[in-house]
C-alpha positions as CSV (number, residue, x, y, z in Angstrom):
1,X,0.1,0.1,-0.1
2,X,1.7,3.1,-1.1
3,X,1.4,6.8,0.8
4,X,0.4,9.7,-0.9
5,X,2.2,12.9,0.4
6,X,-0.5,14.1,2.4
7,X,-1.1,10.5,4.9
8,X,2.4,10.9,5.2
9,X,2.2,14.5,6.3
10,X,-0.4,13.0,9.1
11,X,1.4,10.3,10.1
12,X,4.4,12.9,11.6
13,X,1.9,15.1,12.9
14,X,0.0,12.2,14.9
15,X,3.3,11.5,16.7
16,X,4.0,14.8,17.4
17,X,2.5,15.3,20.6
18,X,4.1,12.2,21.8
19,X,7.3,13.2,20.5
20,X,6.8,16.6,22.9
21,X,5.8,14.2,25.5
22,X,8.7,11.9,25.5
23,X,11.7,14.5,24.6
24,X,14.2,14.3,27.0
25,X,13.1,11.5,28.5
26,X,14.3,8.1,29.3
27,X,12.8,4.8,27.2
28,X,14.3,1.3,28.0
29,X,13.7,-1.9,25.6
30,X,14.4,-5.3,26.8
31,X,14.6,-6.6,23.6
32,X,14.6,-10.7,22.8
33,X,12.7,-13.2,21.0
34,X,12.1,-13.5,17.4
35,X,13.2,-10.2,16.7
36,X,17.1,-10.4,17.7
37,X,16.7,-13.7,15.8
38,X,15.5,-12.7,12.0
39,X,18.2,-10.3,10.6
40,X,15.8,-8.2,9.0
41,X,13.3,-7.7,12.3
42,X,17.0,-6.9,14.4
43,X,17.3,-4.1,11.7
44,X,14.3,-2.7,12.0
45,X,14.4,-2.5,16.0
46,X,17.3,-1.3,15.7
47,X,16.1,1.6,13.4
48,X,12.8,2.1,15.9
49,X,14.8,3.2,18.6
50,X,17.8,4.9,16.7
51,X,15.1,7.3,15.6
52,X,13.4,7.6,18.9
53,X,17.5,8.8,20.0
54,X,16.7,11.2,17.3
55,X,13.6,12.2,18.1
56,X,15.1,13.2,21.8
57,X,14.3,10.1,23.8
58,X,16.9,8.7,26.0
59,X,16.7,5.1,25.4
60,X,18.7,2.3,27.2
61,X,18.6,-1.5,25.1
62,X,18.6,-4.5,27.8
63,X,19.3,-7.5,25.7
64,X,19.1,-11.5,27.0
65,X,20.8,-14.0,24.1
66,X,19.2,-17.0,25.6
67,X,19.2,-19.1,22.4
68,X,22.2,-18.4,21.0
69,X,23.8,-19.6,25.2
70,X,22.1,-22.5,24.5
71,X,23.4,-22.8,20.7
72,X,27.0,-22.6,21.7
73,X,26.5,-24.5,24.8
74,X,25.5,-27.7,22.4
75,X,28.9,-26.5,20.5
76,X,31.5,-27.1,22.1
77,X,29.5,-30.0,23.3
78,X,28.2,-29.6,27.0
79,X,24.7,-31.1,27.9
80,X,22.5,-28.5,29.8
81,X,20.9,-29.4,32.6
82,X,17.4,-28.6,34.0
83,X,15.8,-27.7,37.2
84,X,12.1,-26.8,36.8
85,X,12.1,-25.9,33.2
86,X,14.8,-23.4,34.5
87,X,18.9,-24.2,32.7
88,X,20.8,-25.1,35.2
89,X,24.4,-22.7,34.9
90,X,27.4,-24.0,36.6
91,X,30.8,-22.5,36.5
92,X,30.9,-23.5,32.8
93,X,28.0,-22.9,31.6
94,X,28.5,-18.9,33.3
95,X,31.4,-19.1,31.2
96,X,30.1,-19.5,27.8
97,X,26.6,-17.4,28.9
98,X,29.4,-14.5,29.6
99,X,31.4,-14.9,26.0
100,X,27.8,-15.2,24.3
101,X,26.4,-12.1,26.2
102,X,29.7,-10.3,25.1
103,X,29.2,-10.7,21.6
104,X,25.3,-10.9,21.7
105,X,25.7,-7.3,23.1
106,X,28.9,-6.0,20.7
107,X,26.7,-6.8,17.5
108,X,23.9,-4.8,18.6
109,X,26.4,-2.3,19.2
110,X,27.7,-1.8,16.1
111,X,24.5,-2.4,14.2
112,X,23.1,0.6,16.0
113,X,27.4,2.5,15.0
114,X,25.9,1.7,11.4
115,X,23.2,4.2,11.2
116,X,25.3,6.6,13.1
117,X,24.4,6.8,16.4
118,X,27.5,6.2,19.1
119,X,26.5,3.1,21.3
120,X,28.4,2.2,24.3
121,X,28.1,-1.7,25.1
122,X,28.7,-2.7,29.0
123,X,27.6,-5.6,31.2
124,X,26.2,-5.4,35.2
125,X,29.6,-5.2,36.1
126,X,30.6,-2.6,34.1
127,X,30.2,0.6,37.3
128,X,29.7,-1.9,39.8
129,X,26.1,-1.3,38.5
130,X,24.2,-5.0,38.9
131,X,24.2,-6.0,42.3
132,X,22.9,-10.0,42.9
133,X,22.1,-12.9,45.2
134,X,21.5,-16.5,44.1
135,X,18.5,-16.8,42.8
136,X,16.5,-19.9,43.8
137,X,13.7,-22.4,41.7
138,X,11.5,-23.9,44.6
139,X,14.0,-23.9,46.7
140,X,16.5,-26.1,43.9
141,X,20.2,-24.2,43.7
142,X,20.1,-23.2,39.4
143,X,23.6,-22.3,39.2
144,X,25.2,-19.0,38.9
145,X,21.4,-17.4,38.0
146,X,21.5,-14.1,40.0
147,X,18.7,-11.8,41.7
148,X,19.0,-8.2,41.3
149,X,19.3,-6.7,44.9
150,X,20.7,-3.3,43.7
151,X,21.2,-1.2,40.8
152,X,23.7,1.4,41.1
153,X,22.6,3.8,37.7
154,X,25.7,5.9,38.2
155,X,27.7,5.0,34.4
156,X,24.2,4.7,32.2
157,X,23.8,8.1,33.1
158,X,27.5,9.4,32.5
159,X,27.0,7.5,29.5
160,X,23.1,9.0,28.7
161,X,24.9,12.5,29.0
162,X,27.4,12.7,27.0
163,X,25.0,11.0,24.2
164,X,25.9,8.0,24.0
165,X,23.2,5.1,23.3
166,X,24.1,2.8,26.8
167,X,23.3,-1.1,25.7
168,X,23.4,-4.0,28.7
169,X,23.7,-7.1,29.2
170,X,22.6,-8.7,32.2
171,X,25.5,-10.2,33.9
172,X,26.0,-9.0,37.7
173,X,27.9,-10.1,40.4
174,X,27.3,-10.9,44.0
175,X,29.2,-10.1,47.2
176,X,32.4,-11.7,46.3
177,X,32.7,-10.6,42.8
178,X,30.9,-14.3,41.5
179,X,29.6,-13.5,37.7
180,X,26.0,-14.2,37.5
181,X,23.5,-15.2,34.6
182,X,20.5,-13.0,35.5
183,X,16.9,-12.9,33.2
184,X,16.9,-10.2,31.0
185,X,13.3,-9.6,31.6
186,X,14.4,-8.9,35.0
187,X,17.5,-6.4,34.3
188,X,15.1,-4.1,32.3
189,X,12.6,-3.9,35.1
190,X,15.2,-3.4,38.1
191,X,17.5,-1.0,35.9
192,X,14.3,0.5,34.5
193,X,13.2,2.0,38.2
194,X,17.1,2.4,38.9
195,X,16.7,5.6,36.3
196,X,12.9,6.9,37.0
197,X,12.1,5.6,33.4
198,X,9.2,7.5,31.7
199,X,8.7,4.4,29.7
200,X,9.9,0.5,29.7
201,X,9.1,-2.1,26.2
202,X,9.2,-5.5,26.4
203,X,9.8,-7.0,22.7
204,X,8.5,-10.6,23.0
205,X,7.0,-13.0,20.6
206,X,2.8,-12.6,22.0
207,X,0.6,-10.1,20.6
208,X,-0.1,-8.3,24.0
209,X,-2.2,-9.6,26.9
210,X,-5.6,-10.8,26.4
211,X,-8.6,-11.4,28.2
212,X,-9.1,-14.2,27.0
213,X,-5.8,-16.2,25.2
214,X,-8.5,-17.6,23.1
215,X,-10.1,-14.9,21.7
216,X,-7.9,-12.5,19.2
217,X,-10.4,-9.7,19.6
218,X,-9.6,-9.3,23.4
219,X,-6.6,-7.8,23.5
220,X,-6.1,-6.0,25.9
221,X,-4.7,-2.0,25.3
222,X,-4.8,0.2,28.1
223,X,-4.9,-1.6,31.4
224,X,-4.2,0.1,34.7
225,X,-1.5,-1.4,37.9
226,X,-4.8,-2.3,40.1
227,X,-6.4,-4.8,36.7
228,X,-3.2,-5.9,35.9
229,X,-3.0,-7.4,39.5
230,X,-6.1,-8.8,39.6
231,X,-5.7,-10.3,35.9
232,X,-2.4,-12.3,37.9
233,X,-4.2,-12.9,40.4
234,X,-7.4,-14.4,38.7
235,X,-4.6,-17.6,37.3
236,X,-5.4,-17.1,33.8
237,X,-2.6,-16.6,32.4
238,X,-0.5,-18.5,30.5
239,X,3.1,-19.6,31.5
240,X,5.4,-17.2,29.9
241,X,3.3,-14.2,30.7
242,X,2.7,-14.5,34.3
243,X,6.3,-13.4,35.1
244,X,5.7,-11.0,32.7
245,X,3.1,-8.7,33.6
246,X,4.2,-9.1,37.5
247,X,7.6,-7.8,36.5
248,X,5.8,-5.4,34.7
249,X,3.6,-4.0,38.2
250,X,6.5,-3.9,40.0
251,X,8.6,-1.8,37.3
252,X,5.3,0.4,38.1
253,X,4.8,0.3,41.7
254,X,8.3,1.4,41.5
255,X,8.1,4.9,39.7
256,X,8.3,3.5,35.8
257,X,5.4,5.7,34.0
258,X,4.1,3.5,31.4
259,X,5.4,-0.2,30.8
260,X,4.4,-1.7,27.0
261,X,4.4,-5.5,25.9
262,X,4.8,-5.4,22.6
263,X,5.2,-8.2,19.3
264,X,8.9,-7.1,18.2
265,X,7.4,-9.9,15.2
266,X,5.5,-7.4,14.5
267,X,7.9,-4.5,12.2
268,X,8.7,-1.5,14.1
269,X,6.2,-2.4,16.8
270,X,8.2,-0.1,19.0
271,X,7.3,3.2,16.8
272,X,3.8,2.0,16.4
273,X,3.0,2.2,19.7
274,X,5.0,4.7,20.5
275,X,4.2,7.3,17.8
276,X,0.1,6.3,17.2
277,X,-3.2,7.1,19.3
278,X,-4.1,3.3,17.9
279,X,-0.5,1.7,19.9
280,X,-0.5,-1.9,18.8
281,X,0.6,-4.3,22.2
282,X,-0.5,-3.6,25.7
283,X,0.3,-0.5,27.7
284,X,0.6,-1.2,31.9
285,X,0.0,2.2,33.3
286,X,-0.6,3.4,37.0
287,X,-3.6,3.6,38.4
288,X,-4.0,7.2,38.7
289,X,-2.6,8.1,35.0
290,X,-3.7,9.8,32.0
291,X,-5.0,7.7,29.7
292,X,-4.2,7.8,26.2
293,X,-5.8,8.4,23.7
294,X,-5.9,4.2,22.0
295,X,-9.5,4.3,20.4
């Protein structure tokens, strides 16, 4: 569908109030799922983030790399062990995880740099940013997997102030300075809270939150924290969405203004959600926040 010049102008005008509203505001983008694996989607996400930066946002990317880690664990001939469906990260796996996450990190830095924006890739070890403690799964030891206990955002602020785009991989350290792999959703939430982000956007492989997962017309485009909490407690959520939604609720309760759950398989999902009246995913807002004009 070719747009005529007038339609293009209308699109830009529709974006204007959003550009004004978010100028100089911090947005944390949690990058994962198919959008990280599919080369074309990857480029579109990076284009979106660069555009956000050029119109005045201060974006921060937080990424995972679970699929890549699994691939390299297989390549070196190690057998992965699982407890309660979670990969056990022993010392050898942690070594590979850190190498792979840093590799992913620098490839994202390169993509942003290619578009003329200076990115800096760091892990949670840099500037002692992500302090963590050992995470247990239902009381069982799953190795070097961490829960964030404290975020020191000083290095992030320094980078933003100098106009760099920070790209963060979720590796933290404990009191003995041992390395830990942190779930990227958890890391993104903790970082968004620490920098009082205006927005936190999750790129996922689902369209958003449904009232009834079987009914694709029941997508919820906006919900308050209380509505979301009731939804979590109702027990009607699928496995992967439950911790995500709980994370989103915690982020809003800790000062993040809006959290967006987006389908990263849709080209330019970030721009559509942030700069248009309709939006395309699910936005979570504080109970007393003003609602946007999402139809």
